[in-house]
C-alpha positions in Angstrom: 78.1 128.4 114.0 81.1 128.3 111.8 81.6 125.4 109.4 83.8 124.4 106.5 81.4 123.9 103.5 82.3 122.1 100.3 81.0 123.8 97.2 83.1 122.1 94.6 86.7 121.3 93.7 89.2 123.7 95.3 86.2 125.5 96.8 85.8 125.1 100.6 84.4 128.1 102.4 84.2 128.9 106.1 80.6 130.0 106.5 78.1 130.8 109.3 75.3 128.2 109.3 72.4 127.4 111.6 73.2 124.4 113.9 71.1 121.3 113.3 68.3 120.6 115.8 68.5 117.6 118.1 65.7 115.0 117.6 64.6 112.4 120.1 67.3 109.9 119.0 70.1 112.4 118.4 73.2 113.7 120.1 74.9 117.1 119.8 78.7 117.0 120.0 81.0 120.0 120.5 83.8 119.1 118.1 87.2 119.0 119.7 89.2 117.8 116.7 88.6 116.5 113.2 91.3 115.0 111.0 91.7 115.7 107.3 91.3 112.4 105.5 92.6 111.3 102.1 89.0 111.2 100.9 88.4 114.8 102.0 91.6 115.7 100.1 90.4 113.8 97.0 87.1 115.7 97.1 88.9 119.0 97.5 91.4 118.4 94.7 89.2 116.7 92.1 85.6 116.1 93.4 82.9 115.8 93.8 83.5 112.1 93.9 81.3 110.7 96.7 79.8 114.1 97.8 76.3 114.1 96.3 75.4 116.6 93.6 71.8 115.4 93.8 70.0 114.8 97.1 71.5 111.8 98.9 68.9 109.0 99.3 69.3 108.8 103.1 70.3 112.4 104.2 68.5 114.2 101.4 71.4 116.6 101.2 73.5 117.7 98.3 76.4 120.1 98.0 77.3 122.5 99.5 77.7 120.3 102.6 79.7 120.5 105.8 82.7 118.1 105.5 84.9 116.1 107.9 84.3 112.6 109.3 87.3 111.8 111.7 85.6 113.4 114.7 86.1 113.6 118.4 84.3 115.8 120.9 82.0 116.1 123.9 78.3 115.5 124.2 76.5 118.8 125.0 72.8 117.9 124.3 70.9 114.7 123.8 67.4 113.8 122.6 64.7 112.4 124.9 65.3 108.8 123.9 69.1 108.9 124.4 70.8 107.8 127.7 74.3 109.1 127.0 75.2 111.6 129.7 76.0 115.2 128.7 79.7 115.7 129.2 80.7 112.3 127.8 83.7 112.4 125.5 83.0 110.5 122.3 84.0 109.7 118.8 81.7 109.3 115.8 81.3 106.3 113.6 80.2 108.2 110.5 78.6 105.3 108.5 75.2 106.3 107.1 72.8 103.5 106.3 69.3 103.1 105.0 68.1 100.2 107.2 66.0 98.6 104.4 68.4 97.1 101.8 69.7 93.5 101.8 73.1 94.5 103.3 71.5 96.3 106.2 69.3 93.3 106.8 72.5 91.2 107.0 74.2 93.6 109.4 76.7 94.8 106.8 75.8 98.4 107.2 79.1 99.5 105.6 77.9 98.0 102.3 74.5 99.7 102.3 73.1 100.3 98.8 72.3 103.8 99.7 74.9 104.4 102.3 77.6 107.0 102.8 79.5 108.9 105.6 78.7 111.8 107.8 80.8 114.7 106.4 80.8 113.3 102.9 77.1 112.5 102.3 75.5 115.1 104.4 74.3 114.5 108.0 76.6 117.2 109.4 80.4 117.2 109.5 83.3 117.6 111.8 84.8 120.7 110.3 82.3 122.7 112.4 81.9 123.9 115.9 79.4 121.2 116.6 77.7 118.3 114.9 74.4 116.5 115.4 74.2 112.7 114.7 72.0 109.8 115.6 72.9 108.1 118.9 74.0 104.8 117.3 76.9 106.6 115.7 78.3 107.8 119.0 81.0 105.7 120.7 82.1 106.9 124.2 85.9 107.0 125.0 87.6 106.5 128.3 89.7 109.1 130.1 92.8 107.2 129.0 92.2 108.4 125.4 92.9 112.1 125.0 90.3 113.9 122.8 92.9 114.9 120.2 94.1 111.3 119.8 90.5 110.2 119.7 90.1 111.9 116.3 92.4 109.1 115.0 90.1 106.3 116.1 88.2 106.4 112.8 91.3 106.0 110.5 92.8 103.4 112.9 89.6 101.4 112.6 90.0 101.3 108.8 93.3 99.5 109.5 91.7 97.2 112.1 89.0 96.2 109.6 91.5 95.7 106.8 93.5 93.3 108.9 90.3 91.5 109.9 89.3 91.2 106.2 92.7 89.8 105.3 92.3 86.9 107.9 95.9 87.5 108.9 97.1 85.1 111.6 99.7 85.5 114.3 103.1 84.8 112.9 102.2 85.7 109.3 104.6 87.7 107.3 103.2 91.0 105.9 104.1 93.7 103.4 102.4 97.1 103.3 102.6 99.1 100.1 102.2 102.7 101.0 102.7 104.3 104.5 100.5 107.3 104.4 98.1 107.7 107.4 96.0 104.6 106.6 99.1 102.6 105.7 100.5 103.4 109.2 97.3 102.2 110.9 97.5 99.0 108.9 101.1 98.5 110.0 100.1 99.0 113.7 97.1 96.8 113.4 99.1 94.0 111.7 101.8 94.2 114.4 99.1 94.1 117.1 97.6 91.0 115.4 101.0 89.2 115.7 102.4 89.7 112.2 106.1 89.3 111.8 108.1 90.4 109.9 106.3 93.5 108.5 107.8 95.1 105.4 106.9 98.5 104.1 107.4 99.9 100.7 107.1 103.7 100.5 108.9 106.3 98.3 108.8 109.3 100.8 111.7 109.4 103.3 109.6 110.9 106.1 106.8 108.3 105.7 109.3 105.4 105.7 110.7 106.8 109.0 107.2 106.9 110.5 106.6 103.4 109.4 109.6 102.3 111.4 108.2 104.2 114.4 105.0 102.2 114.0 106.7 98.8 114.1 107.8 98.0 110.6 110.6 95.4 110.5 112.1 96.8 107.3 111.3 99.7 105.1 112.3 100.2 101.5 112.1 102.9 98.8 110.5 101.5 95.6 112.1 104.1 93.5 115.6 102.8 94.5 115.0 99.0 94.8 112.6 96.3 93.7 110.5 95.7 96.8 109.0 92.5 95.4 112.4 91.0 94.7 113.6 91.9 98.2 110.5 90.6 99.9 110.4 87.4 98.0 114.1 86.8 98.7 113.6 87.5 102.5 110.6 85.2 102.8 111.5 82.2 100.7 109.2 83.0 97.8 106.7 85.5 99.1 104.9 86.9 102.2 101.7 85.6 103.6 99.6 88.8 103.4 100.1 92.0 101.5 98.2 95.3 101.9 97.9 97.8 99.1 97.5 101.3 100.6 99.0 103.6 98.0 96.2 103.7 95.4 98.5 103.5 92.3 99.0 100.9 89.6 102.6 100.0 90.5 101.7 99.3 94.2 98.7 97.2 93.2 100.8 95.0 91.0 103.5 94.7 93.6 101.1 93.8 96.4 99.7 91.0 94.2 103.1 89.6 93.1 104.8 89.9 96.5 102.7 87.2 98.2 103.4 83.5 98.3 101.4 81.0 96.3 98.1 80.7 98.2 98.7 84.1 99.9 96.3 87.0 100.3 96.4 90.5 98.9 94.1 93.0 100.6 93.2 96.2 98.7 92.7 99.1 101.1 93.0 102.1 98.8 90.4 103.9 96.8 91.9 104.4 93.3 91.3 107.6 91.3 92.1 105.9 88.0 91.6 102.4 86.6 94.7 100.2 86.9 95.8 97.2 84.8 96.8 93.9 86.3 97.7 90.5 84.9 95.0 88.0 86.0 97.6 85.2 85.6 99.4 86.7 88.6 96.3 85.8 90.6 95.2 82.6 88.9 98.4 80.6 88.7 99.6 81.1 92.3 96.0 80.9 93.6 96.3 84.3 95.2 93.3 85.6 97.2 92.5 89.2 96.5 90.3 90.9 99.1 88.7 94.3 99.2 88.0 96.1 102.5 85.4 98.8 102.9 85.6 101.1 106.0 84.5 99.2 109.2 81.4 97.9 111.0 78.7 100.6 111.4 75.0 101.0 112.3 74.0 99.2 115.4 77.5 97.6 115.3 79.2 101.0 115.4 81.0 100.2 118.7 82.5 96.8 117.8 85.6 97.6 115.7 85.7 101.1 117.0 85.8 99.6 120.5 88.8 97.5 119.6 90.6 100.6 118.4 89.7 102.6 121.5 91.0 99.8 123.8 94.2 99.6 121.8 94.8 103.3 122.0 93.9 103.4 125.7 96.4 100.6 126.5 99.2 101.9 124.3 99.0 99.0 121.7 98.2 101.7 119.1 100.1 104.9 119.1 98.4 107.7 117.1 101.3 110.2 117.6 103.4 109.2 114.6 100.5 110.1 112.3 99.8 113.6 113.5 102.1 116.3 112.0 100.1 119.5 112.5 97.1 121.0 114.3 95.3 124.0 112.8 92.3 126.2 113.4 89.2 125.9 111.2 89.9 129.3 109.6 93.1 127.9 108.2 91.7 124.6 106.8 92.3 125.5 103.1 95.7 127.2 103.1 97.4 125.3 105.9 95.3 122.1 105.6 94.2 121.0 102.1 96.8 123.0 100.1 99.6 121.8 102.3 98.6 118.2 102.1 98.3 118.4 98.3 101.9 119.7 98.1 104.0 116.8 96.9 107.1 118.2 98.7 105.3 118.5 102.0 106.1 116.1 104.9 102.6 116.5 106.3 100.8 113.3 107.2 97.7 113.9 109.3 96.5 117.4 110.0 94.0 117.9 112.8 91.5 120.7 112.6 90.3 122.3 115.9 87.1 124.2 115.3 
């Protein structure tokens, strides 16, 4: 079958590989769509970052690997111990876990000491004609969720988990710094949780427009105005909860200083560089700073994914503002990675259809 294989920075190749075999606890899925994630883009532009150069402790794989983890598709084959019917439309929860560390024992599979993700750590990948995964990673979707939209379940669940980690309550005021694809899922998840008002700080015009489509109360350009000053003025001294979703030093500082005394700042981004903050901005106002890592996985794979699927099925979440292009697997480099790396591009989320 054809698959996009990561060999190193700026080196992704479409290759013919042998499909994985299906074990007794496995499922084969014909991939319908797979989104290009910011982590995929980081690996392409400057990796390997999380892609293993030595054998991964769980998968045993190292580069080159098949990439892609925002996956939707249809079950075509199951192992003898699996009761998922062939023909079921599904998404994949890509968390890889060891099952023997303290975090797996506590049910925190996303924090596994040896963990990773399908499509980044081995274990197959969604930029391929089909993928084989263990059955616990498979989450069925209803007919009300189209398969192309289903590829957005994974990134939307990042937003769902981030809002859960923030302990946001209905009626809380919120600021989101950065409205790329994950920022937009945070906006929608916060609105669904009852947040109001929701402010968004984002330098790109097209992304600010999409944030408004997703329910933001007010959007602002941090290159033109001081978002912290505006937010603090609008909210009598600071918002309740801030989300940092841009991954740069300026937004990290703004997300910390925009909250009220006793407020919460939730860091969603992965940063490519170390940033500097003033601890006094946290200590004096007793700000709570929270990190958020992916979503529930392992035997809990369907919990937060299930919340996202229900919200997409009922129209609470709208994936359409995130998707800007759909391309074939053969065009993944030129029309996918390279276009997303172009600072002048208005692309947000590109879906690949193998």
